[in-house]
ChimeraX commands (.cxc) that place a marker at each C-alpha (Angstrom):
marker #1 position 0.27,11.75,9.93 radius 0.5
marker #1 position -2.46,9.49,11.28 radius 0.5
marker #1 position -3.29,6.62,8.92 radius 0.5
marker #1 position -6.35,4.47,9.57 radius 0.5
marker #1 position -8.74,2.13,7.83 radius 0.5
marker #1 position -11.63,3.49,9.89 radius 0.5
marker #1 position -13.82,6.34,8.60 radius 0.5
marker #1 position -12.85,8.60,11.51 radius 0.5
marker #1 position -10.17,9.12,14.17 radius 0.5
marker #1 position -11.46,8.24,17.62 radius 0.5
marker #1 position -11.60,11.27,19.91 radius 0.5
marker #1 position -10.95,13.71,17.06 radius 0.5
marker #1 position -13.27,15.70,14.81 radius 0.5
marker #1 position -12.73,15.99,11.08 radius 0.5
marker #1 position -12.64,19.71,10.34 radius 0.5
marker #1 position -12.05,19.53,6.59 radius 0.5
marker #1 position -11.97,16.94,3.83 radius 0.5
marker #1 position -9.00,17.53,1.52 radius 0.5
marker #1 position -9.80,14.84,-1.05 radius 0.5
marker #1 position -8.97,11.29,-2.03 radius 0.5
marker #1 position -5.27,10.45,-2.15 radius 0.5
marker #1 position -3.46,7.50,-3.67 radius 0.5
marker #1 position -0.10,5.82,-3.49 radius 0.5
marker #1 position 0.84,3.39,-6.24 radius 0.5
marker #1 position 3.83,1.11,-6.58 radius 0.5
marker #1 position 4.59,-1.33,-9.38 radius 0.5
marker #1 position 7.42,-3.67,-8.54 radius 0.5
marker #1 position 9.13,-6.25,-10.73 radius 0.5
marker #1 position 9.92,-9.64,-9.30 radius 0.5
marker #1 position 13.18,-11.09,-10.53 radius 0.5
marker #1 position 13.94,-14.53,-11.93 radius 0.5
marker #1 position 15.75,-15.83,-8.81 radius 0.5
marker #1 position 12.77,-15.00,-6.60 radius 0.5
marker #1 position 10.43,-16.68,-9.09 radius 0.5
marker #1 position 12.63,-19.76,-9.11 radius 0.5
marker #1 position 12.86,-19.93,-5.31 radius 0.5
marker #1 position 9.11,-19.41,-5.01 radius 0.5
marker #1 position 8.39,-22.18,-7.51 radius 0.5
marker #1 position 10.46,-24.58,-5.40 radius 0.5
marker #1 position 8.52,-23.51,-2.29 radius 0.5
marker #1 position 5.30,-24.11,-4.23 radius 0.5
marker #1 position 6.37,-27.72,-4.85 radius 0.5
marker #1 position 7.78,-28.58,-1.41 radius 0.5
marker #1 position 5.56,-26.30,0.66 radius 0.5
marker #1 position 6.33,-23.43,2.98 radius 0.5
marker #1 position 6.32,-19.67,2.78 radius 0.5
marker #1 position 8.13,-17.60,0.21 radius 0.5
marker #1 position 10.15,-15.14,2.25 radius 0.5
marker #1 position 11.43,-13.29,-0.82 radius 0.5
marker #1 position 7.92,-12.62,-2.13 radius 0.5
marker #1 position 6.72,-11.63,1.34 radius 0.5
marker #1 position 9.58,-9.13,1.65 radius 0.5
marker #1 position 8.77,-7.65,-1.76 radius 0.5
marker #1 position 5.07,-7.37,-0.84 radius 0.5
marker #1 position 5.84,-5.64,2.48 radius 0.5
marker #1 position 8.27,-3.24,0.78 radius 0.5
marker #1 position 5.75,-2.35,-1.96 radius 0.5
marker #1 position 2.94,-1.85,0.56 radius 0.5
marker #1 position 5.09,0.42,2.74 radius 0.5
marker #1 position 6.14,2.49,-0.28 radius 0.5
marker #1 position 2.51,2.87,-1.41 radius 0.5
marker #1 position 1.49,4.00,2.10 radius 0.5
marker #1 position 4.40,6.48,2.25 radius 0.5
marker #1 position 3.49,7.92,-1.16 radius 0.5
marker #1 position -0.17,8.29,-0.16 radius 0.5
marker #1 position 0.84,9.96,3.11 radius 0.5
marker #1 position 3.14,12.36,1.28 radius 0.5
marker #1 position 0.37,13.37,-1.11 radius 0.5
marker #1 position -2.00,13.95,1.83 radius 0.5
marker #1 position 0.62,16.07,3.59 radius 0.5
marker #1 position 1.04,18.21,0.46 radius 0.5
marker #1 position -2.71,18.96,0.64 radius 0.5
marker #1 position -2.36,20.16,4.24 radius 0.5
marker #1 position -3.92,17.04,5.77 radius 0.5
marker #1 position -2.87,15.57,9.07 radius 0.5
marker #1 position -4.68,12.23,8.68 radius 0.5
marker #1 position -5.87,9.79,6.05 radius 0.5
marker #1 position -9.04,7.88,6.89 radius 0.5
marker #1 position -10.82,4.98,5.18 radius 0.5
marker #1 position -7.60,3.51,3.81 radius 0.5
marker #1 position -7.91,0.61,1.39 radius 0.5
marker #1 position -4.99,-1.38,0.03 radius 0.5
marker #1 position -5.30,-3.35,-3.21 radius 0.5
marker #1 position -2.89,-5.82,-4.77 radius 0.5
marker #1 position -2.70,-6.86,-8.44 radius 0.5
marker #1 position -0.39,-9.02,-10.49 radius 0.5
marker #1 position 0.50,-7.49,-13.87 radius 0.5
marker #1 position 2.58,-8.20,-16.93 radius 0.5
marker #1 position 3.25,-11.20,-19.05 radius 0.5
marker #1 position 3.55,-14.21,-16.78 radius 0.5
marker #1 position 2.57,-12.15,-13.72 radius 0.5
marker #1 position 6.06,-10.74,-13.26 radius 0.5
marker #1 position 4.95,-7.40,-11.83 radius 0.5
marker #1 position 3.24,-6.64,-8.52 radius 0.5
marker #1 position 1.10,-3.52,-8.17 radius 0.5
marker #1 position 0.10,-2.21,-4.76 radius 0.5
marker #1 position -2.34,0.70,-4.47 radius 0.5
marker #1 position -3.19,2.47,-1.22 radius 0.5
marker #1 position -6.06,4.96,-1.20 radius 0.5
marker #1 position -7.92,6.96,1.41 radius 0.5
marker #1 position -9.44,10.33,2.24 radius 0.5
marker #1 position -7.06,13.08,3.33 radius 0.5
marker #1 position -8.52,15.12,6.19 radius 0.5
marker #1 position -7.63,18.00,8.49 radius 0.5
marker #1 position -8.46,17.27,12.12 radius 0.5
marker #1 position -9.82,19.87,14.54 radius 0.5
marker link #1:1,2 radius 0.2
marker link #1:2,3 radius 0.2
marker link #1:3,4 radius 0.2
marker link #1:4,5 radius 0.2
marker link #1:5,6 radius 0.2
marker link #1:6,7 radius 0.2
marker link #1:7,8 radius 0.2
marker link #1:8,9 radius 0.2
marker link #1:9,10 radius 0.2
marker link #1:10,11 radius 0.2
marker link #1:11,12 radius 0.2
marker link #1:12,13 radius 0.2
marker link #1:13,14 radius 0.2
marker link #1:14,15 radius 0.2
marker link #1:15,16 radius 0.2
marker link #1:16,17 radius 0.2
marker link #1:17,18 radius 0.2
marker link #1:18,19 radius 0.2
marker link #1:19,20 radius 0.2
marker link #1:20,21 radius 0.2
marker link #1:21,22 radius 0.2
marker link #1:22,23 radius 0.2
marker link #1:23,24 radius 0.2
marker link #1:24,25 radius 0.2
marker link #1:25,26 radius 0.2
marker link #1:26,27 radius 0.2
marker link #1:27,28 radius 0.2
marker link #1:28,29 radius 0.2
marker link #1:29,30 radius 0.2
marker link #1:30,31 radius 0.2
marker link #1:31,32 radius 0.2
marker link #1:32,33 radius 0.2
marker link #1:33,34 radius 0.2
marker link #1:34,35 radius 0.2
marker link #1:35,36 radius 0.2
marker link #1:36,37 radius 0.2
marker link #1:37,38 radius 0.2
marker link #1:38,39 radius 0.2
marker link #1:39,40 radius 0.2
marker link #1:40,41 radius 0.2
marker link #1:41,42 radius 0.2
marker link #1:42,43 radius 0.2
marker link #1:43,44 radius 0.2
marker link #1:44,45 radius 0.2
marker link #1:45,46 radius 0.2
marker link #1:46,47 radius 0.2
marker link #1:47,48 radius 0.2
marker link #1:48,49 radius 0.2
marker link #1:49,50 radius 0.2
marker link #1:50,51 radius 0.2
marker link #1:51,52 radius 0.2
marker link #1:52,53 radius 0.2
marker link #1:53,54 radius 0.2
marker link #1:54,55 radius 0.2
marker link #1:55,56 radius 0.2
marker link #1:56,57 radius 0.2
marker link #1:57,58 radius 0.2
marker link #1:58,59 radius 0.2
marker link #1:59,60 radius 0.2
marker link #1:60,61 radius 0.2
marker link #1:61,62 radius 0.2
marker link #1:62,63 radius 0.2
marker link #1:63,64 radius 0.2
marker link #1:64,65 radius 0.2
marker link #1:65,66 radius 0.2
marker link #1:66,67 radius 0.2
marker link #1:67,68 radius 0.2
marker link #1:68,69 radius 0.2
marker link #1:69,70 radius 0.2
marker link #1:70,71 radius 0.2
marker link #1:71,72 radius 0.2
marker link #1:72,73 radius 0.2
marker link #1:73,74 radius 0.2
marker link #1:74,75 radius 0.2
marker link #1:75,76 radius 0.2
marker link #1:76,77 radius 0.2
marker link #1:77,78 radius 0.2
marker link #1:78,79 radius 0.2
marker link #1:79,80 radius 0.2
marker link #1:80,81 radius 0.2
marker link #1:81,82 radius 0.2
marker link #1:82,83 radius 0.2
marker link #1:83,84 radius 0.2
marker link #1:84,85 radius 0.2
marker link #1:85,86 radius 0.2
marker link #1:86,87 radius 0.2
marker link #1:87,88 radius 0.2
marker link #1:88,89 radius 0.2
marker link #1:89,90 radius 0.2
marker link #1:90,91 radius 0.2
marker link #1:91,92 radius 0.2
marker link #1:92,93 radius 0.2
marker link #1:93,94 radius 0.2
marker link #1:94,95 radius 0.2
marker link #1:95,96 radius 0.2
marker link #1:96,97 radius 0.2
marker link #1:97,98 radius 0.2
marker link #1:98,99 radius 0.2
marker link #1:99,100 radius 0.2
marker link #1:100,101 radius 0.2
marker link #1:101,102 radius 0.2
marker link #1:102,103 radius 0.2
marker link #1:103,104 radius 0.2
marker link #1:104,105 radius 0.2
marker link #1:105,106 radius 0.2
view
C-alpha cells in the first residue's frame, strides 16, 4: 500500500478512485504520564511519554486507514491529512485522525 500526502503517485497513473478513507484513534493518557509531563513543563525538555503515545496513535490511525483502503481494492492512498485533537475533561484523551483518497493505480 502506497501512502502519500501528495495528490498523485509520481510515475503512476490513477486508474480508479475508490473513495475517501479514514483511520481514527482515541487514546487515553494516564495519570503518571500527565504527572511526568507537568514536571517537564516546569523544568523544560521534551515529554518522551507523550511523544511515544502520539507516535503510537498516529501509526494506528494510518494502519486503520490503510486497512480500509485495502478492503475497497485500493493499492494507494493519496492526499493524506493527519489531524490531532485533545478531548475529554481536562484534555485527558488524544484523538488522531488520518484521512485520504483510496485509489487503484494503473
